[in-house]
VODREN-987358 format. One record per atom (N, C-alpha, C): residue number from 1; residue in one letter; atom name; x, y, z. Coordinates in Angstrom, 1 decimal. Example, Ala and Ser with C-alpha at 12.3 -4.5 7.8 and 13.67 -1.06 7.14 Angstrom:
! VODREN-987358
{1; A; N; {13.2; -5.7; 7.8}}
{1; A; CA; {12.3; -4.5; 7.8}}
{1; A; C; {13.2; -3.3; 7.8}}
{2; S; N; {12.8; -2.2; 7.1}}
{2; S; CA; {13.7; -1.1; 7.1}}
{2; S; C; {12.9; 0.0; 7.9}}
This chain:
! VODREN-987358
{1; M; N; {-10.3; 1.7; 11.2}}
{1; M; CA; {-9.7; 2.9; 10.7}}
{1; M; C; {-9.1; 2.7; 9.3}}
{2; R; N; {-9.2; 3.6; 8.4}}
{2; R; CA; {-8.6; 3.5; 7.1}}
{2; R; C; {-7.3; 4.3; 7.0}}
{3; V; N; {-6.2; 3.6; 6.8}}
{3; V; CA; {-4.9; 4.2; 6.8}}
{3; V; C; {-4.2; 4.1; 5.4}}
{4; A; N; {-3.8; 5.2; 4.8}}
{4; A; CA; {-3.1; 5.1; 3.6}}
{4; A; C; {-1.6; 5.1; 3.8}}
{5; V; N; {-0.9; 4.3; 3.0}}
{5; V; CA; {0.6; 4.2; 3.1}}
{5; V; C; {1.2; 4.4; 1.7}}
{6; T; N; {2.2; 5.3; 1.6}}
{6; T; CA; {2.8; 5.5; 0.3}}
{6; T; C; {3.7; 4.3; 0.0}}
{7; S; N; {3.7; 3.8; -1.2}}
{7; S; CA; {4.3; 2.5; -1.6}}
{7; S; C; {5.0; 2.6; -2.9}}
{8; Q; N; {6.0; 1.8; -3.1}}
{8; Q; CA; {6.7; 1.6; -4.4}}
{8; Q; C; {6.1; 0.5; -5.2}}
{9; G; N; {5.2; -0.3; -4.6}}
{9; G; CA; {4.6; -1.4; -5.3}}
{9; G; C; {3.1; -1.5; -4.9}}
{10; E; N; {2.5; -2.6; -5.4}}
{10; E; CA; {1.0; -2.7; -5.4}}
{10; E; C; {0.5; -3.6; -4.2}}
{11; D; N; {1.4; -4.0; -3.3}}
{11; D; CA; {0.8; -4.8; -2.2}}
{11; D; C; {1.6; -4.4; -0.9}}
{12; T; N; {1.2; -5.0; 0.2}}
{12; T; CA; {1.7; -4.7; 1.5}}
{12; T; C; {3.1; -5.2; 1.7}}
{13; A; N; {3.6; -6.1; 0.8}}
{13; A; CA; {4.9; -6.6; 0.9}}
{13; A; C; {5.9; -5.7; 0.2}}
{14; S; N; {5.4; -4.7; -0.5}}
{14; S; CA; {6.2; -3.7; -1.2}}
{14; S; C; {6.9; -2.8; -0.3}}
{15; A; N; {8.0; -2.2; -0.8}}
{15; A; CA; {8.8; -1.2; 0.0}}
{15; A; C; {7.9; 0.1; 0.1}}
{16; M; N; {7.9; 0.7; 1.2}}
{16; M; CA; {7.2; 1.9; 1.4}}
{16; M; C; {8.0; 3.0; 0.6}}
{17; D; N; {7.2; 3.9; 0.0}}
{17; D; CA; {7.8; 5.0; -0.8}}
{17; D; C; {8.0; 6.1; 0.2}}
{18; L; N; {9.2; 6.6; 0.4}}
{18; L; CA; {9.5; 7.7; 1.3}}
{18; L; C; {9.1; 9.0; 0.8}}
{19; R; N; {8.7; 9.1; -0.4}}
{19; R; CA; {8.2; 10.4; -1.0}}
{19; R; C; {6.7; 10.3; -0.8}}
{20; F; N; {6.1; 11.5; -0.5}}
{20; F; CA; {4.7; 11.5; -0.4}}
{20; F; C; {4.0; 11.8; -1.7}}
{21; G; N; {4.1; 13.0; -2.2}}
{21; G; CA; {3.4; 13.4; -3.4}}
{21; G; C; {3.7; 12.7; -4.6}}
{22; R; N; {5.0; 12.2; -4.7}}
{22; R; CA; {5.4; 11.5; -5.9}}
{22; R; C; {5.6; 10.0; -5.6}}
{23; A; N; {4.9; 9.5; -4.6}}
{23; A; CA; {4.9; 8.1; -4.4}}
{23; A; C; {4.2; 7.4; -5.6}}
{24; K; N; {4.7; 6.2; -6.0}}
{24; K; CA; {4.2; 5.5; -7.1}}
{24; K; C; {2.8; 5.0; -6.9}}
{25; W; N; {2.6; 4.5; -5.7}}
{25; W; CA; {1.3; 3.8; -5.3}}
{25; W; C; {0.8; 4.3; -3.9}}
{26; L; N; {-0.5; 4.3; -3.7}}
{26; L; CA; {-1.1; 4.5; -2.4}}
{26; L; C; {-1.8; 3.2; -2.0}}
{27; I; N; {-1.5; 2.7; -0.9}}
{27; I; CA; {-2.2; 1.5; -0.4}}
{27; I; C; {-3.1; 1.9; 0.8}}
{28; L; N; {-4.4; 1.7; 0.6}}
{28; L; CA; {-5.4; 2.1; 1.6}}
{28; L; C; {-5.8; 0.8; 2.3}}
{29; V; N; {-5.5; 0.8; 3.6}}
{29; V; CA; {-5.7; -0.4; 4.5}}
{29; V; C; {-6.8; -0.1; 5.5}}
{30; D; N; {-7.8; -1.1; 5.6}}
{30; D; CA; {-8.8; -1.1; 6.6}}
{30; D; C; {-8.1; -1.8; 7.8}}
{31; T; N; {-7.8; -1.1; 8.8}}
{31; T; CA; {-7.0; -1.8; 9.9}}
{31; T; C; {-7.9; -2.7; 10.7}}
{32; K; N; {-9.2; -2.7; 10.6}}
{32; K; CA; {-10.1; -3.6; 11.3}}
{32; K; C; {-10.1; -5.0; 10.6}}
{33; T; N; {-10.1; -5.0; 9.3}}
{33; T; CA; {-10.2; -6.2; 8.5}}
{33; T; C; {-8.9; -6.7; 7.9}}
{34; G; N; {-8.0; -5.7; 7.8}}
{34; G; CA; {-6.7; -6.1; 7.1}}
{34; G; C; {-6.8; -6.0; 5.6}}
{35; Q; N; {-8.0; -5.8; 5.1}}
{35; Q; CA; {-8.1; -5.7; 3.6}}
{35; Q; C; {-7.5; -4.4; 3.1}}
{36; Y; N; {-7.0; -4.4; 1.9}}
{36; Y; CA; {-6.4; -3.2; 1.3}}
{36; Y; C; {-6.8; -3.0; -0.1}}
{37; E; N; {-6.7; -1.8; -0.5}}
{37; E; CA; {-7.0; -1.4; -1.9}}
{37; E; C; {-5.7; -0.7; -2.4}}
{38; T; N; {-5.3; -0.9; -3.6}}
{38; T; CA; {-4.2; -0.2; -4.2}}
{38; T; C; {-4.6; 0.8; -5.2}}
{39; H; N; {-4.0; 2.0; -5.1}}
{39; H; CA; {-4.4; 3.1; -6.0}}
{39; H; C; {-3.1; 3.7; -6.7}}
{40; D; N; {-3.2; 3.7; -8.0}}
{40; D; CA; {-2.0; 4.2; -8.8}}
{40; D; C; {-1.9; 5.7; -8.6}}
{41; N; N; {-0.8; 6.2; -8.3}}
{41; N; CA; {-0.5; 7.6; -8.1}}
{41; N; C; {0.4; 8.2; -9.2}}
{42; A; N; {0.4; 7.4; -10.4}}
{42; A; CA; {1.3; 7.8; -11.5}}
{42; A; C; {1.0; 9.2; -12.0}}
{43; V; N; {-0.2; 9.7; -11.9}}
{43; V; CA; {-0.5; 11.0; -12.4}}
{43; V; C; {0.3; 12.1; -11.7}}
{44; N; N; {0.6; 11.8; -10.4}}
{44; N; CA; {1.4; 12.8; -9.6}}
{44; N; C; {2.9; 12.4; -9.6}}
{45; L; N; {3.3; 11.3; -10.1}}
{45; L; CA; {4.7; 10.8; -10.0}}
{45; L; C; {5.6; 11.8; -10.8}}
{46; N; N; {5.1; 12.3; -11.9}}
{46; N; CA; {5.9; 13.1; -12.8}}
{46; N; C; {5.3; 14.5; -12.9}}
{47; A; N; {4.4; 14.9; -12.0}}
{47; A; CA; {3.8; 16.2; -12.1}}
{47; A; C; {4.9; 17.3; -11.9}}
{48; P; N; {4.8; 18.4; -12.7}}
{48; P; CA; {5.8; 19.4; -12.6}}
{48; P; C; {5.7; 20.2; -11.2}}
{49; S; N; {4.5; 20.3; -10.7}}
{49; S; CA; {4.2; 20.9; -9.4}}
{49; S; C; {2.9; 20.5; -8.9}}
{50; G; N; {2.7; 20.7; -7.6}}
{50; G; CA; {1.4; 20.4; -7.0}}
{50; G; C; {1.2; 18.9; -6.6}}
{51; A; N; {2.2; 18.1; -6.8}}
{51; A; CA; {2.0; 16.7; -6.5}}
{51; A; C; {1.6; 16.4; -5.1}}
{52; G; N; {2.2; 17.0; -4.1}}
{52; G; CA; {1.9; 16.8; -2.7}}
{52; G; C; {0.4; 17.2; -2.4}}
{53; I; N; {0.0; 18.3; -2.9}}
{53; I; CA; {-1.4; 18.8; -2.7}}
{53; I; C; {-2.4; 17.8; -3.3}}
{54; Q; N; {-2.1; 17.4; -4.5}}
{54; Q; CA; {-3.1; 16.5; -5.3}}
{54; Q; C; {-3.1; 15.2; -4.6}}
{55; T; N; {-2.0; 14.6; -4.2}}
{55; T; CA; {-1.9; 13.3; -3.5}}
{55; T; C; {-2.7; 13.4; -2.2}}
{56; A; N; {-2.5; 14.5; -1.5}}
{56; A; CA; {-3.2; 14.7; -0.2}}
{56; A; C; {-4.7; 14.8; -0.4}}
{57; Q; N; {-5.1; 15.4; -1.5}}
{57; Q; CA; {-6.6; 15.5; -1.8}}
{57; Q; C; {-7.1; 14.1; -2.1}}
{58; N; N; {-6.3; 13.4; -2.9}}
{58; N; CA; {-6.8; 12.0; -3.3}}
{58; N; C; {-6.9; 11.1; -2.0}}
{59; I; N; {-6.0; 11.2; -1.1}}
{59; I; CA; {-6.0; 10.4; 0.1}}
{59; I; C; {-7.3; 10.8; 0.9}}
{60; A; N; {-7.5; 12.1; 1.0}}
{60; A; CA; {-8.7; 12.5; 1.8}}
{60; A; C; {-10.0; 12.0; 1.1}}
{61; N; N; {-10.0; 12.1; -0.2}}
{61; N; CA; {-11.2; 11.6; -1.0}}
{61; N; C; {-11.4; 10.1; -0.9}}
{62; L; N; {-10.3; 9.4; -0.6}}
{62; L; CA; {-10.5; 7.9; -0.4}}
{62; L; C; {-11.0; 7.6; 1.0}}
{63; G; N; {-11.1; 8.6; 1.8}}
{63; G; CA; {-11.6; 8.4; 3.1}}
{63; G; C; {-10.6; 7.9; 4.2}}
{64; A; N; {-9.3; 8.2; 3.9}}
{64; A; CA; {-8.3; 7.8; 4.8}}
{64; A; C; {-8.4; 8.7; 6.1}}
{65; E; N; {-8.1; 8.2; 7.2}}
{65; E; CA; {-8.1; 8.9; 8.4}}
{65; E; C; {-6.7; 9.2; 8.9}}
{66; A; N; {-5.7; 8.5; 8.3}}
{66; A; CA; {-4.3; 8.7; 8.6}}
{66; A; C; {-3.5; 8.3; 7.4}}
{67; V; N; {-2.3; 8.8; 7.4}}
{67; V; CA; {-1.4; 8.4; 6.3}}
{67; V; C; {0.0; 8.1; 6.9}}
{68; I; N; {0.7; 7.1; 6.4}}
{68; I; CA; {2.0; 6.8; 6.8}}
{68; I; C; {2.9; 7.0; 5.6}}
{69; T; N; {4.0; 7.8; 5.8}}
{69; T; CA; {4.9; 8.1; 4.7}}
{69; T; C; {6.3; 8.3; 5.3}}
{70; G; N; {7.2; 8.6; 4.4}}
{70; G; CA; {8.6; 8.9; 4.9}}
{70; G; C; {8.8; 10.3; 5.1}}
{71; N; N; {8.3; 11.1; 4.2}}
{71; N; CA; {8.5; 12.6; 4.2}}
{71; N; C; {7.2; 13.3; 3.7}}
{72; V; N; {7.0; 14.4; 4.2}}
{72; V; CA; {5.8; 15.2; 3.8}}
{72; V; C; {6.2; 16.7; 3.8}}
{73; G; N; {5.9; 17.4; 2.7}}
{73; G; CA; {6.2; 18.8; 2.5}}
{73; G; C; {5.1; 19.7; 3.1}}
{74; P; N; {5.4; 21.0; 3.2}}
{74; P; CA; {4.5; 21.9; 3.8}}
{74; P; C; {3.1; 22.0; 3.2}}
{75; N; N; {3.0; 22.0; 1.9}}
{75; N; CA; {1.7; 22.2; 1.2}}
{75; N; C; {0.9; 20.9; 1.4}}
{76; A; N; {1.5; 19.8; 1.2}}
{76; A; CA; {0.8; 18.5; 1.4}}
{76; A; C; {0.3; 18.4; 2.9}}
{77; F; N; {1.2; 18.8; 3.8}}
{77; F; CA; {0.8; 18.7; 5.2}}
{77; F; C; {-0.4; 19.6; 5.5}}
{78; K; N; {-0.4; 20.8; 5.0}}
{78; K; CA; {-1.5; 21.7; 5.2}}
{78; K; C; {-2.8; 21.1; 4.6}}
{79; T; N; {-2.7; 20.5; 3.5}}
{79; T; CA; {-3.9; 19.9; 2.8}}
{79; T; C; {-4.4; 18.7; 3.7}}
{80; L; N; {-3.5; 17.9; 4.1}}
{80; L; CA; {-3.9; 16.7; 4.9}}
{80; L; C; {-4.5; 17.2; 6.3}}
{81; N; N; {-3.9; 18.2; 6.9}}
{81; N; CA; {-4.4; 18.8; 8.1}}
{81; N; C; {-5.8; 19.4; 8.0}}
{82; A; N; {-6.0; 20.1; 6.9}}
{82; A; CA; {-7.3; 20.7; 6.6}}
{82; A; C; {-8.4; 19.6; 6.5}}
{83; A; N; {-8.0; 18.4; 5.9}}
{83; A; CA; {-8.9; 17.3; 5.7}}
{83; A; C; {-9.0; 16.4; 7.0}}
{84; E; N; {-8.3; 16.8; 8.0}}
{84; E; CA; {-8.3; 16.1; 9.3}}
{84; E; C; {-7.7; 14.6; 9.1}}
{85; V; N; {-6.7; 14.5; 8.3}}
{85; V; CA; {-6.0; 13.3; 8.1}}
{85; V; C; {-4.7; 13.3; 8.9}}
{86; K; N; {-4.5; 12.4; 9.8}}
{86; K; CA; {-3.3; 12.4; 10.7}}
{86; K; C; {-2.1; 11.9; 9.8}}
{87; V; N; {-1.0; 12.5; 10.1}}
{87; V; CA; {0.3; 12.1; 9.4}}
{87; V; C; {1.3; 11.5; 10.3}}
{88; F; N; {1.7; 10.3; 9.9}}
{88; F; CA; {2.8; 9.6; 10.7}}
{88; F; C; {3.9; 9.3; 9.8}}
{89; L; N; {5.1; 9.5; 10.3}}
{89; L; CA; {6.4; 9.2; 9.5}}
{89; L; C; {7.0; 7.9; 9.9}}
{90; A; N; {7.5; 7.2; 8.9}}
{90; A; CA; {8.1; 5.9; 9.2}}
{90; A; C; {9.4; 5.8; 8.4}}
{91; P; N; {10.4; 5.1; 8.9}}
{91; P; CA; {11.6; 4.9; 8.1}}
{91; P; C; {11.4; 3.9; 7.0}}
{92; A; N; {12.5; 3.7; 6.2}}
{92; A; CA; {12.4; 2.7; 5.1}}
{92; A; C; {12.0; 1.4; 5.7}}
{93; G; N; {11.3; 0.6; 4.9}}
{93; G; CA; {10.8; -0.7; 5.2}}
{93; G; C; {9.6; -1.0; 4.3}}
{94; T; N; {9.0; -2.1; 4.6}}
{94; T; CA; {7.8; -2.5; 3.8}}
{94; T; C; {6.5; -1.8; 4.3}}
{95; V; N; {5.5; -1.8; 3.5}}
{95; V; CA; {4.2; -1.2; 3.9}}
{95; V; C; {3.7; -2.0; 5.1}}
{96; K; N; {3.9; -3.3; 5.1}}
{96; K; CA; {3.4; -4.2; 6.2}}
{96; K; C; {4.2; -3.8; 7.5}}
{97; E; N; {5.5; -3.6; 7.4}}
{97; E; CA; {6.3; -3.2; 8.6}}
{97; E; C; {5.8; -1.9; 9.1}}
{98; A; N; {5.6; -0.9; 8.2}}
{98; A; CA; {5.1; 0.4; 8.6}}
{98; A; C; {3.8; 0.3; 9.3}}
{99; L; N; {2.9; -0.5; 8.8}}
{99; L; CA; {1.5; -0.7; 9.5}}
{99; L; C; {1.7; -1.3; 10.8}}
{100; A; N; {2.6; -2.3; 10.9}}
{100; A; CA; {2.8; -3.0; 12.2}}
{100; A; C; {3.4; -2.0; 13.2}}
{101; S; N; {4.3; -1.1; 12.8}}
{101; S; CA; {4.9; -0.1; 13.7}}
{101; S; C; {3.8; 0.9; 14.2}}
{102; W; N; {3.0; 1.3; 13.2}}
{102; W; CA; {1.9; 2.2; 13.6}}
{102; W; C; {0.9; 1.5; 14.6}}
{103; A; N; {0.5; 0.3; 14.3}}
{103; A; CA; {-0.4; -0.4; 15.2}}
{103; A; C; {0.2; -0.6; 16.6}}
{104; E; N; {1.5; -0.8; 16.7}}
{104; E; CA; {2.2; -1.0; 18.0}}
{104; E; C; {2.4; 0.4; 18.7}}
{105; G; N; {2.0; 1.5; 18.1}}
{105; G; CA; {2.3; 2.8; 18.7}}
{105; G; C; {3.7; 3.3; 18.6}}
{106; K; N; {4.5; 2.7; 17.7}}
{106; K; CA; {5.9; 3.1; 17.5}}
{106; K; C; {6.1; 4.3; 16.6}}
{107; L; N; {5.0; 4.7; 15.9}}
{107; L; CA; {5.2; 5.9; 15.0}}
{107; L; C; {4.5; 7.1; 15.7}}
{108; Q; N; {5.1; 8.2; 15.7}}
{108; Q; CA; {4.6; 9.4; 16.3}}
{108; Q; C; {3.8; 10.2; 15.2}}
{109; E; N; {2.7; 10.8; 15.6}}
{109; E; CA; {2.0; 11.7; 14.7}}
{109; E; C; {2.8; 13.0; 14.6}}
{110; V; N; {2.9; 13.5; 13.4}}
{110; V; CA; {3.7; 14.8; 13.3}}
{110; V; C; {2.8; 16.0; 13.2}}
{111; T; N; {3.3; 17.1; 13.6}}
{111; T; CA; {2.4; 18.3; 13.6}}
{111; T; C; {2.9; 19.4; 12.6}}
{112; S; N; {3.8; 19.0; 11.8}}
{112; S; CA; {4.3; 19.9; 10.7}}
{112; S; C; {5.1; 19.1; 9.7}}
{113; A; N; {5.4; 19.7; 8.5}}
{113; A; CA; {6.1; 19.1; 7.5}}
{113; A; C; {7.6; 18.8; 8.0}}
{114; N; N; {8.2; 17.8; 7.4}}
{114; N; CA; {9.6; 17.5; 7.8}}
{114; N; C; {10.6; 17.7; 6.7}}
{115; V; N; {10.1; 18.2; 5.5}}
{115; V; CA; {11.0; 18.5; 4.4}}
{115; V; C; {10.4; 19.8; 3.7}}
{116; E; N; {11.2; 20.4; 2.9}}
{116; E; CA; {10.8; 21.6; 2.1}}
{116; E; C; {10.0; 21.1; 1.0}}
{117; G; N; {9.2; 22.0; 0.3}}
{117; G; CA; {8.5; 21.6; -0.9}}
{117; G; C; {9.4; 21.1; -2.0}}
{118; H; N; {8.9; 20.4; -2.9}}
{118; H; CA; {9.6; 19.9; -4.1}}
{118; H; C; {10.8; 19.0; -3.7}}
{119; W; N; {10.6; 18.2; -2.6}}
{119; W; CA; {11.7; 17.3; -2.2}}
{119; W; C; {11.6; 16.1; -3.2}}
{120; V; N; {12.8; 15.7; -3.6}}
{120; V; CA; {12.8; 14.6; -4.6}}
{120; V; C; {13.5; 13.3; -4.0}}
């Protein structure tokens, strides 16, 4: 399975970014092999609007089947849901810790946004 994690840095030892649309980096992990790709999300980091929707579209285009983040707004959630990308919320920690919690079944899939739009 390909899982995207919002991140503040370029590798799995980095802190997870609790923001979805304005996350600095997206780390796409192949859970079968453990290999990952890092994708710069700077274009959306300072976007005046639409950051969540655009980030969600980018994640879907990368072929992710799930995303782990700290918070997701309503428009981003709708976009991910339409692309059939599952959304899991994790507390602060590293990307590696979030992936381990997901693999152990400790993260619950969410069925709606957990913050209002334009959360900073």
